[in-house]
PAMAR-63066 format. One record per residue (C-alpha): x, y, z; residue in one letter. Coordinates in pm, whole numbers. Example, Ala and Ser with C-alpha at 12.3 -4.5 7.8 and 13.67 -1.06 7.14 Angstrom:
2
east/north/up/resn
1230/-450/780/A
1367/-106/714/S
***
This chain:
355
east/north/up/resn
-5949/1330/8425/M
-6076/1652/8587/D
-5892/1556/8921/E
-5564/1465/8737/K
-5582/1804/8557/L
-5641/1995/8891/S
-5355/1833/9041/Q
-5130/1925/8738/I
-5263/2276/8770/E
-5174/2281/9151/E
-4833/2157/9088/K
-4781/2429/8827/Y
-4892/2710/9062/E
-4663/2558/9344/R
-4368/2563/9104/L
-4458/2924/9012/T
-4462/3019/9386/A
-4129/2834/9466/Q
-3967/3024/9164/M
-4080/3353/9303/N
-3914/3277/9652/A
-3600/3502/9711/P
-3375/3185/9821/E
-3474/3003/9509/V
-3425/3304/9277/Y
-3088/3343/9384/S
-3001/2980/9328/D
-2937/2936/8950/A
-2933/2552/8944/A
-3244/2505/9158/R
-3437/2793/8968/Y
-3348/2626/8636/A
-3481/2277/8744/G
-3789/2422/8872/L
-3840/2642/8557/A
-3794/2314/8345/R
-4070/2139/8541/E
-4288/2444/8508/Q
-4224/2467/8134/K
-4338/2101/8084/E
-4655/2155/8255/L
-4738/2490/8112/S
-4911/2357/7771/P
-5136/2132/7955/V
-5224/2411/8230/V
-5286/2659/7951/E
-5494/2418/7742/A
-5692/2305/8065/W
-5775/2665/8149/R
-5873/2746/7797/E
-6113/2452/7789/L
-6265/2567/8121/R
-6315/2921/7999/R
-6486/2790/7680/V
-6719/2569/7883/K
-6798/2850/8115/A
-6891/3085/7815/A
-7115/2805/7672/A
-7294/2761/8016/E
-7343/3144/8053/E
-7465/3170/7708/A
-7714/2879/7771/R
-7830/3040/8099/S
-7900/3368/7918/L
-8081/3194/7630/L
-8300/3010/7867/D
-8382/3314/8101/A
-8380/3616/7828/E
-8705/3723/7652/E
-8555/3996/7445/D
-8526/3866/7105/S
-8205/4063/7010/E
-8052/3931/7327/L
-8143/3585/7273/R
-7990/3596/6921/A
-7654/3707/7070/L
-7662/3429/7339/A
-7736/3194/7058/K
-7442/3318/6874/E
-7218/3283/7165/E
-7335/2955/7255/L
-7303/2811/6900/D
-6945/2940/6894/A
-6840/2802/7237/A
-7000/2458/7149/E
-6813/2469/6810/A
-6488/2553/6987/A
-6530/2264/7255/L
-6424/1962/7054/P
-6109/2131/6904/E
-6018/2233/7269/R
-6086/1891/7413/E
-5872/1739/7141/L
-5582/1975/7217/A
-5584/1884/7569/L
-5597/1503/7505/K
-5303/1548/7267/M
-5103/1700/7543/L
-5190/1432/7807/L
-5068/1133/7565/L
-4776/937/7716/P
-4448/1146/7627/K
-4147/982/7468/D
-3901/1007/7723/P
-3625/1065/7457/N
-3784/1359/7297/D
-3573/1614/7461/G
-3245/1450/7357/K
-2995/1530/7096/N
-2970/1278/6792/V
-2709/1061/6648/I
-2785/1068/6272/L
-2642/762/6084/E
-2672/752/5704/I
-2540/484/5469/R
-2545/411/5104/G
-2761/127/5005/G
-2870/-50/4681/V
-2728/132/4375/G
-2354/150/4412/G
-2202/501/4364/E
-2544/648/4294/E
-2678/532/4640/S
-2355/714/4787/A
-2441/1019/4611/L
-2800/992/4732/F
-2671/952/5086/A
-2470/1267/5052/H
-2799/1432/4940/S
-2972/1328/5247/L
-2703/1433/5461/Y
-2715/1773/5315/R
-3104/1789/5352/M
-3088/1699/5719/Y
-2796/1937/5784/A
-2991/2223/5617/M
-3294/2136/5813/Y
-3095/2145/6127/A
-2945/2488/6033/E
-3309/2620/5989/K
-3416/2504/6320/R
-3108/2666/6486/G
-2945/2330/6582/W
-2582/2232/6583/R
-2449/1957/6361/V
-2119/1795/6412/S
-1981/1494/6229/I
-1841/1215/6432/A
-1722/990/6115/N
-1747/1037/5765/L
-1634/779/5500/S
-1660/936/5137/E
-1629/810/4769/T
-1396/939/4536/A
-1693/1105/4351/L
-1826/1288/4656/G
-2078/1060/4764/G
-2096/903/5108/I
-2046/542/5200/K
-2153/615/5564/E
-2170/920/5794/V
-2242/956/6173/S
-2333/1293/6293/A
-2457/1448/6622/V
-2733/1688/6599/I
-2777/1907/6930/E
-3073/2142/6957/G
-3416/2170/7151/E
-3660/1918/7004/G
-3402/1744/6768/A
-3536/1379/6855/Y
-3881/1465/6866/S
-3876/1624/6526/R
-3643/1363/6341/L
-3724/1019/6510/K
-3957/935/6212/F
-3702/953/5955/E
-3536/622/6039/S
-3561/374/5766/G
-3498/325/5405/V
-3513/621/5173/H
-3547/559/4784/R
-3453/785/4510/V
-3560/753/4146/Q
-3341/1001/3921/R
-3111/997/3627/V
-2740/967/3797/P
-2489/1219/3660/E
-2295/911/3544/T
-2583/792/3320/E
-2512/862/2944/T
-2833/751/2804/Q
-3067/926/3030/G
-3213/630/3204/R
-3387/655/3551/I
-3209/448/3829/H
-3352/353/4154/T
-3118/357/4454/S
-3159/348/4824/T
-2982/484/5145/A
-3072/385/5491/T
-3119/643/5790/V
-3110/580/6146/A
-3199/832/6396/V
-3097/749/6758/L
-3145/948/7098/P
-2793/1029/7214/E
-2749/889/7552/L
-2571/1072/7832/E
-2296/911/8024/E
-2514/869/8320/T
-2767/679/8128/E
-2542/398/8006/Y
-2289/143/8141/S
-2058/-50/7909/L
-1867/-338/8041/D
-1489/-250/7962/P
-1413/-635/7909/S
-1662/-632/7617/E
-1472/-364/7422/L
-1189/-352/7205/R
-1050/-7/7152/I
-809/82/6881/D
-636/405/6799/V
-535/523/6457/F
-460/844/6265/R
-766/1041/6139/S
-795/1047/5750/S
-974/1243/5476/G
-1135/1141/5164/A
-916/907/4948/G
-698/845/5267/G
-539/1174/5284/Q
-392/1250/5633/K
-542/1521/5803/V
-396/1447/6166/N
-32/1363/6223/K
-118/1217/6566/T
-322/904/6659/E
-655/1071/6774/T
-907/862/6601/A
-1102/583/6783/I
-1242/268/6691/R
-1453/88/6943/V
-1572/-286/6890/T
-1847/-426/7104/H
-1730/-788/7109/L
-2052/-954/7210/P
-2234/-802/6894/T
-1961/-713/6668/G
-2080/-345/6661/T
-1800/-118/6550/V
-1819/244/6600/V
-1539/494/6455/E
-1497/847/6575/C
-1229/1085/6424/Q
-1402/1423/6401/D
-1250/1574/6722/E
-889/1685/6773/R
-874/1515/7110/S
-838/1140/7153/Q
-1034/1162/7487/Y
-1312/1343/7317/K
-1326/1107/7031/N
-1349/820/7259/K
-1619/977/7463/A
-1824/1042/7140/R
-1771/700/7017/A
-1868/517/7347/L
-2196/736/7355/S
-2287/646/6998/I
-2208/265/7059/L
-2443/296/7381/A
-2710/448/7165/S
-2679/188/6905/R
-2711/-88/7143/L
-3002/81/7322/A
-3176/105/7001/E
-3112/-247/6897/E
-3273/-352/7224/E
-3568/-136/7171/R
-3604/-285/6823/R
-3609/-620/6963/K
-3886/-544/7226/Q
-4099/-365/6955/A
-4070/-668/6737/E
-4188/-897/7024/A
-4482/-689/7039/R
-4599/-717/6681/A
-4960/-644/6733/D
-4862/-308/6916/E
-4626/-229/6625/R
-4862/-271/6360/R
-5093/0/6537/S
-4816/250/6524/Q
-4647/452/6217/I
-4284/503/6172/G
-4117/270/6422/M
-3806/337/6199/G
-3668/-17/6135/F
-3411/3/5852/R
-3571/-269/5646/N
-3876/-44/5583/E
-3892/174/5276/R
-4044/478/5416/I
-4009/746/5160/R
-3956/792/4775/T
-3768/1082/4615/Y
-3869/1104/4240/N
-3676/1371/4072/F
-3827/1324/3719/P
-4164/1397/3863/Q
-4057/1626/4132/G
-4240/1460/4410/R
-4156/1305/4745/V
-4382/1054/4876/T
-4393/911/5242/D
-4549/570/5206/H
-4637/537/5592/R
-4905/814/5553/I
-4967/848/5183/G
-4848/1194/5176/L
-4706/1321/4847/T
-4549/1666/4797/L
-4461/1815/4468/Y
-4183/2021/4579/K
-3861/1805/4566/I
-3614/2086/4548/D
-3730/2261/4849/S
-3750/1928/5047/V
-3394/1847/4940/M
-3288/2186/5060/D
-3413/2103/5403/G
-3783/2200/5390/D
-3907/1929/5591/L
-4156/2068/5818/D
-4468/1982/5627/E
-4358/1604/5606/L
-4265/1592/5986/I
-4565/1762/6092/D
-4776/1521/5906/A
-4593/1225/6051/L
-4629/1358/6420/I
-4999/1419/6362/T
-5057/1059/6220/A
-4862/915/6518/D
-5082/1121/6790/Q
-5380/1000/6598/A
-5277/637/6640/E
-5210/687/6999/K
-5538/864/7061/L
-5708/554/6887/K
-5513/325/7129/A
-5598/530/7431/E
-5972/507/7325/A
***
């Protein structure tokens, strides 16, 4: 592993030298590409250098302890040795984490799809609450959210919504949110105060760029229609909304948020390609059942992943057994504690698999 890390450090230093060259510094595109590579390597190089520093400090303290006769100096050396040896496991673990195989989609934007599930109107209202939760989380992270398609109910619930979330780290942070979310609460329409249980499904897909997919035009049916708002109210007098049907699978994508038919079509094709790619990944993962069982949060939609219990004020993530008693702040987009715990659990499983 030391040899591999030395090669990474050499590449990092080579990139740094190239970025400082006048001919590169004046070429914005080339400089940006090198800077991106350097940024990816930087955490590993810093962790590797810190580990070497701690190891060197331990070795120096050990040498002093062996050679020194003065009791006070020996005590200081022993103190430094203990501190260095205590820090080593943490530094080694941090480096191992950084060397785990990267998800190639982590840097991508997100296609977020939420649909009401079991529970009628209450499930649609819960779907609206989930969309609001993710939109507020995105705002806290400085990400941009744009709705591609929205189907609302008369009471303000959401039958289904497709939105694109753009921002650094969006997919890496949100990818474990896919699955069935369950709510237990007293609906506003309930007159006897009974607690109802409803569900909504969340799908988090990495948005594919145009160069990453190829759709056969002969397998697509594209319909153009007028955009409409809640209750069928016309919001656009021209036919700019797009419906794309993938004939072999029957997958349908609608996009009507953009004012331009061209933009709606491009967005719809991107969402369709991402859905088809996700379905292919799902099939491959199901075929590797043993590997799947060793991982958390694969995100299949038939898995109940989290329960939001309003009467008890708690949110429970069933994959990692984490319960938080702060449901109001979670619904207002305070998701970092949940997401950090899921990422940590995923990393632990990957470390176990690497061992």
